[in-house]
PAMIPA-172271 format. One record per atom (N, C-alpha, C): residue number from 0; atom name; x, y, z. Coordinates in nm, 4 decimals, decimal comma, always signed. Layout:
# residues N
NODE     k    a          u          v          w
NODE   NUM   CA          X          Y          Z
...
This chain:
# residues 82
NODE     k    a          u          v          w
NODE     0    N    -0,9448    -0,4527    +1,3415
NODE     0   CA    -0,8389    -0,3306    +1,2691
NODE     0    C    -0,7670    -0,3428    +1,1348
NODE     1    N    -0,7354    -0,4924    +1,1467
NODE     1   CA    -0,6654    -0,5279    +0,9908
NODE     1    C    -0,7651    -0,4938    +0,8374
NODE     2    N    -0,9016    -0,4928    +0,9171
NODE     2   CA    -0,9591    -0,4615    +0,8213
NODE     2    C    -0,9943    -0,3149    +0,7892
NODE     3    N    -1,0215    -0,2097    +0,8670
NODE     3   CA    -0,9400    -0,0962    +0,8818
NODE     3    C    -0,8336    -0,0313    +0,8001
NODE     4    N    -0,7587    -0,0936    +0,8350
NODE     4   CA    -0,6236    -0,0466    +0,7856
NODE     4    C    -0,6399    -0,0683    +0,6191
NODE     5    N    -0,6910    -0,2245    +0,5894
NODE     5   CA    -0,7250    -0,2699    +0,4268
NODE     5    C    -0,7967    -0,1506    +0,4186
NODE     6    N    -0,9121    -0,1052    +0,4076
NODE     6   CA    -0,9657    -0,0208    +0,3761
NODE     6    C    -0,9132    +0,1498    +0,3310
NODE     7    N    -0,8145    +0,1636    +0,4132
NODE     7   CA    -0,7703    +0,3104    +0,4078
NODE     7    C    -0,6695    +0,2813    +0,3031
NODE     8    N    -0,5931    +0,1635    +0,3118
NODE     8   CA    -0,5196    +0,1338    +0,1890
NODE     8    C    -0,5508    +0,1444    +0,0580
NODE     9    N    -0,6940    +0,0539    +0,0317
NODE     9   CA    -0,7475    +0,0584    -0,0696
NODE     9    C    -0,7768    +0,2363    -0,1334
NODE    10    N    -0,8161    +0,3256    -0,0026
NODE    10   CA    -0,8845    +0,4540    -0,0233
NODE    10    C    -0,7726    +0,5182    -0,0697
NODE    11    N    -0,6504    +0,4960    -0,0188
NODE    11   CA    -0,5309    +0,5650    -0,0870
NODE    11    C    -0,5079    +0,5541    -0,2509
NODE    12    N    -0,5157    +0,3877    -0,2763
NODE    12   CA    -0,4712    +0,3486    -0,4065
NODE    12    C    -0,5757    +0,3951    -0,5083
NODE    13    N    -0,7130    +0,3492    -0,4417
NODE    13   CA    -0,7971    +0,4005    -0,5526
NODE    13    C    -0,8298    +0,5394    -0,5875
NODE    14    N    -0,8013    +0,6557    -0,4736
NODE    14   CA    -0,7835    +0,7821    -0,4963
NODE    14    C    -0,6872    +0,8462    -0,5757
NODE    15    N    -0,5634    +0,7705    -0,5526
NODE    15   CA    -0,4556    +0,8631    -0,6064
NODE    15    C    -0,4207    +0,8114    -0,7065
NODE    16    N    -0,4774    +0,7121    -0,7796
NODE    16   CA    -0,3870    +0,6593    -0,8927
NODE    16    C    -0,5043    +0,6237    -0,9716
NODE    17    N    -0,5215    +0,6779    -1,1006
NODE    17   CA    -0,6272    +0,6552    -1,2186
NODE    17    C    -0,6027    +0,5419    -1,2865
NODE    18    N    -0,6865    +0,4255    -1,2340
NODE    18   CA    -0,6934    +0,2896    -1,2804
NODE    18    C    -0,8296    +0,2828    -1,3220
NODE    19    N    -0,8118    +0,2087    -1,4515
NODE    19   CA    -0,9666    +0,1801    -1,5370
NODE    19    C    -1,0598    +0,0652    -1,4411
NODE    20    N    -0,9954    +0,0234    -1,3206
NODE    20   CA    -1,0569    -0,0957    -1,2824
NODE    20    C    -1,0495    -0,0628    -1,1180
NODE    21    N    -1,1257    -0,1304    -1,0299
NODE    21   CA    -1,1340    -0,1127    -0,9260
NODE    21    C    -1,0400    -0,1929    -0,8207
NODE    22    N    -0,9315    -0,1341    -0,7586
NODE    22   CA    -0,8368    -0,1975    -0,6881
NODE    22    C    -0,9030    -0,3121    -0,5374
NODE    23    N    -0,8974    -0,4108    -0,5394
NODE    23   CA    -0,9282    -0,4851    -0,4232
NODE    23    C    -0,7981    -0,5399    -0,3452
NODE    24    N    -0,8351    -0,6098    -0,2263
NODE    24   CA    -0,7237    -0,6901    -0,1661
NODE    24    C    -0,6643    -0,7595    -0,2286
NODE    25    N    -0,7384    -0,8335    -0,3261
NODE    25   CA    -0,6827    -0,9393    -0,4000
NODE    25    C    -0,6119    -0,9106    -0,5582
NODE    26    N    -0,6178    -0,7802    -0,5535
NODE    26   CA    -0,5376    -0,7297    -0,6996
NODE    26    C    -0,3998    -0,7649    -0,6710
NODE    27    N    -0,3439    -0,8501    -0,7792
NODE    27   CA    -0,1993    -0,8231    -0,7855
NODE    27    C    -0,1489    -0,7086    -0,7955
NODE    28    N    -0,0289    -0,6567    -0,7198
NODE    28   CA    +0,0539    -0,5500    -0,7225
NODE    28    C    +0,1072    -0,5213    -0,8337
NODE    29    N    +0,1397    -0,6618    -0,9099
NODE    29   CA    +0,2203    -0,6464    -1,0561
NODE    29    C    +0,1005    -0,5659    -1,1381
NODE    30    N    -0,0562    -0,5938    -1,1388
NODE    30   CA    -0,1426    -0,5276    -1,2097
NODE    30    C    -0,1700    -0,3988    -1,2206
NODE    31    N    -0,1058    -0,3346    -1,0958
NODE    31   CA    -0,1164    -0,1953    -1,0448
NODE    31    C    -0,0007    -0,1424    -1,1675
NODE    32    N    +0,1116    -0,1695    -1,2263
NODE    32   CA    +0,1853    -0,1337    -1,3169
NODE    32    C    +0,2788    -0,0046    -1,2689
NODE    33    N    +0,2900    -0,0152    -1,1406
NODE    33   CA    +0,3822    +0,1013    -1,0881
NODE    33    C    +0,5176    +0,0888    -1,1250
NODE    34    N    +0,5762    +0,2063    -1,1584
NODE    34   CA    +0,7084    +0,2135    -1,1888
NODE    34    C    +0,7538    +0,3427    -1,0690
NODE    35    N    +0,9007    +0,3160    -1,0625
NODE    35   CA    +0,9559    +0,3627    -0,9331
NODE    35    C    +0,8778    +0,4787    -0,8680
NODE    36    N    +0,8442    +0,5908    -0,9304
NODE    36   CA    +0,7834    +0,7011    -0,9105
NODE    36    C    +0,6634    +0,6448    -0,8521
NODE    37    N    +0,5962    +0,5821    -0,9003
NODE    37   CA    +0,4356    +0,5651    -0,8340
NODE    37    C    +0,4771    +0,5047    -0,7091
NODE    38    N    +0,6007    +0,3960    -0,6760
NODE    38   CA    +0,5853    +0,3377    -0,5479
NODE    38    C    +0,6365    +0,4591    -0,4417
NODE    39    N    +0,7446    +0,5580    -0,4830
NODE    39   CA    +0,7614    +0,6555    -0,3989
NODE    39    C    +0,6227    +0,7604    -0,3880
NODE    40    N    +0,5538    +0,7513    -0,4794
NODE    40   CA    +0,4086    +0,8156    -0,4214
NODE    40    C    +0,3176    +0,7441    -0,3721
NODE    41    N    +0,3111    +0,6120    -0,3722
NODE    41   CA    +0,2430    +0,5453    -0,2923
NODE    41    C    +0,3006    +0,5608    -0,1669
NODE    42    N    +0,4446    +0,5144    -0,1052
NODE    42   CA    +0,4839    +0,5176    +0,0277
NODE    42    C    +0,4450    +0,6658    +0,0799
NODE    43    N    +0,4696    +0,7764    -0,0008
NODE    43   CA    +0,4299    +0,9194    +0,0805
NODE    43    C    +0,2959    +0,9238    +0,1087
NODE    44    N    +0,2254    +0,8529    +0,0016
NODE    44   CA    +0,0651    +0,8595    +0,0542
NODE    44    C    +0,0084    +0,7991    +0,1661
NODE    45    N    +0,0681    +0,6753    +0,1953
NODE    45   CA    +0,0583    +0,5836    +0,2711
NODE    45    C    +0,1452    +0,6490    +0,4458
NODE    46    N    +0,2554    +0,7001    +0,4421
NODE    46   CA    +0,3053    +0,7548    +0,5235
NODE    46    C    +0,2108    +0,8709    +0,5715
NODE    47    N    +0,1527    +0,9610    +0,4948
NODE    47   CA    +0,0583    +1,0461    +0,5270
NODE    47    C    -0,0576    +0,9993    +0,5778
NODE    48    N    -0,1402    +0,8911    +0,5690
NODE    48   CA    -0,2556    +0,8396    +0,5762
NODE    48    C    -0,2455    +0,7584    +0,6899
NODE    49    N    -0,1361    +0,7289    +0,7605
NODE    49   CA    -0,1179    +0,6684    +0,8823
NODE    49    C    -0,0289    +0,7440    +0,9730
NODE    50    N    -0,0082    +0,8478    +0,9247
NODE    50   CA    +0,0856    +0,9336    +1,0095
NODE    50    C    +0,2025    +0,8824    +1,0897
NODE    51    N    +0,2914    +0,7967    +0,9916
NODE    51   CA    +0,4183    +0,7310    +1,0124
NODE    51    C    +0,5165    +0,7508    +0,8886
NODE    52    N    +0,6098    +0,7240    +0,9347
NODE    52   CA    +0,7576    +0,7240    +0,8609
NODE    52    C    +0,7781    +0,5953    +0,8493
NODE    53    N    +0,7810    +0,5468    +0,7189
NODE    53   CA    +0,8700    +0,3999    +0,6646
NODE    53    C    +1,0060    +0,3895    +0,6103
NODE    54    N    +1,0693    +0,3111    +0,6963
NODE    54   CA    +1,2029    +0,3469    +0,6754
NODE    54    C    +1,2496    +0,2746    +0,5306
NODE    55    N    +1,3448    +0,2658    +0,4734
NODE    55   CA    +1,4082    +0,1925    +0,3548
NODE    55    C    +1,4031    +0,0524    +0,3640
NODE    56    N    +1,4231    +0,0072    +0,4907
NODE    56   CA    +1,4155    -0,1201    +0,5219
NODE    56    C    +1,2791    -0,1759    +0,4546
NODE    57    N    +1,1721    -0,0923    +0,5598
NODE    57   CA    +1,0489    -0,1448    +0,5341
NODE    57    C    +0,9664    -0,1114    +0,4249
NODE    58    N    +1,0659    -0,0215    +0,3717
NODE    58   CA    +0,9631    -0,0028    +0,2438
NODE    58    C    +0,9756    -0,1243    +0,1143
NODE    59    N    +1,1139    -0,1888    +0,1829
NODE    59   CA    +1,1086    -0,3210    +0,0970
NODE    59    C    +0,9900    -0,4306    +0,1370
NODE    60    N    +0,9645    -0,4364    +0,2391
NODE    60   CA    +0,8604    -0,5048    +0,2970
NODE    60    C    +0,7067    -0,4615    +0,2502
NODE    61    N    +0,7197    -0,3524    +0,2670
NODE    61   CA    +0,5821    -0,2736    +0,2764
NODE    61    C    +0,5196    -0,3013    +0,0861
NODE    62    N    +0,6169    -0,2298    +0,0067
NODE    62   CA    +0,5729    -0,2162    -0,1218
NODE    62    C    +0,6323    -0,2912    -0,2138
NODE    63    N    +0,7915    -0,3482    -0,2012
NODE    63   CA    +0,8346    -0,4502    -0,3119
NODE    63    C    +0,8006    -0,5680    -0,2870
NODE    64    N    +0,7871    -0,6385    -0,1710
NODE    64   CA    +0,8128    -0,7892    -0,1609
NODE    64    C    +0,6586    -0,8331    -0,1461
NODE    65    N    +0,5275    -0,7632    -0,1251
NODE    65   CA    +0,3870    -0,8255    -0,1591
NODE    65    C    +0,3531    -0,8575    -0,2890
NODE    66    N    +0,2691    -0,9681    -0,2559
NODE    66   CA    +0,2162    -1,0258    -0,4249
NODE    66    C    +0,0718    -0,9673    -0,4630
NODE    67    N    +0,0174    -0,9416    -0,3416
NODE    67   CA    -0,1045    -0,8762    -0,3484
NODE    67    C    -0,1323    -0,7705    -0,2776
NODE    68    N    -0,2225    -0,6952    -0,3061
NODE    68   CA    -0,2752    -0,5573    -0,2346
NODE    68    C    -0,2401    -0,5781    -0,0542
NODE    69    N    -0,3131    -0,7230    -0,0116
NODE    69   CA    -0,3328    -0,7459    +0,1015
NODE    69    C    -0,2105    -0,7850    +0,1753
NODE    70    N    -0,1074    -0,8107    +0,0801
NODE    70   CA    +0,0268    -0,8355    +0,1318
NODE    70    C    +0,0746    -0,7184    +0,2142
NODE    71    N    +0,0316    -0,5836    +0,1399
NODE    71   CA    +0,0660    -0,4364    +0,1233
NODE    71    C    -0,0003    -0,4353    +0,2728
NODE    72    N    -0,1231    -0,4481    +0,2841
NODE    72   CA    -0,2080    -0,4007    +0,4037
NODE    72    C    -0,1322    -0,4989    +0,5522
NODE    73    N    -0,1164    -0,6331    +0,5331
NODE    73   CA    -0,0293    -0,6949    +0,6152
NODE    73    C    +0,0722    -0,6289    +0,6962
NODE    74    N    +0,1637    -0,5874    +0,5510
NODE    74   CA    +0,2729    -0,5178    +0,6527
NODE    74    C    +0,2742    -0,3987    +0,7118
NODE    75    N    +0,1958    -0,3392    +0,6593
NODE    75   CA    +0,1400    -0,2087    +0,7281
NODE    75    C    +0,0542    -0,2574    +0,8593
NODE    76    N    -0,0110    -0,3426    +0,8765
NODE    76   CA    -0,0746    -0,3602    +1,0149
NODE    76    C    +0,0685    -0,4167    +1,1117
NODE    77    N    +0,1615    -0,4928    +1,0471
NODE    77   CA    +0,2531    -0,5260    +1,1603
NODE    77    C    +0,3387    -0,4159    +1,1935
NODE    78    N    +0,3861    -0,3134    +1,0787
NODE    78   CA    +0,4609    -0,2105    +1,1353
NODE    78    C    +0,3882    -0,0933    +1,2186
NODE    79    N    +0,2557    -0,0698    +1,2150
NODE    79   CA    +0,1691    -0,0043    +1,3133
NODE    79    C    +0,1907    -0,0590    +1,4225
NODE    80    N    +0,1602    -0,2203    +1,4799
NODE    80   CA    +0,2202    -0,2919    +1,5833
NODE    80    C    +0,0914    -0,2768    +1,6316
NODE    81    N    -0,0406    -0,3374    +1,5771
NODE    81   CA    -0,1695    -0,2949    +1,6656
NODE    81    C    -0,1909    -0,4404    +1,6957
């Protein structure tokens, strides 16, 4: 299940943002170069993809605290309580 969530996270990131490289689970979040607007756009896209609402507190865990995309996947997995 975690792998499926990870694939969906990557699909959202790679389809919604125009990078000149492929984002993987090992990509450092810092390398994405997101500004605050990009963070909000990613949050909205993830909420839509997973049919959930991410609270402000959880936003910090999901978007801001991770070092790699896999950390974002792990946080979503925990929030989805699967």
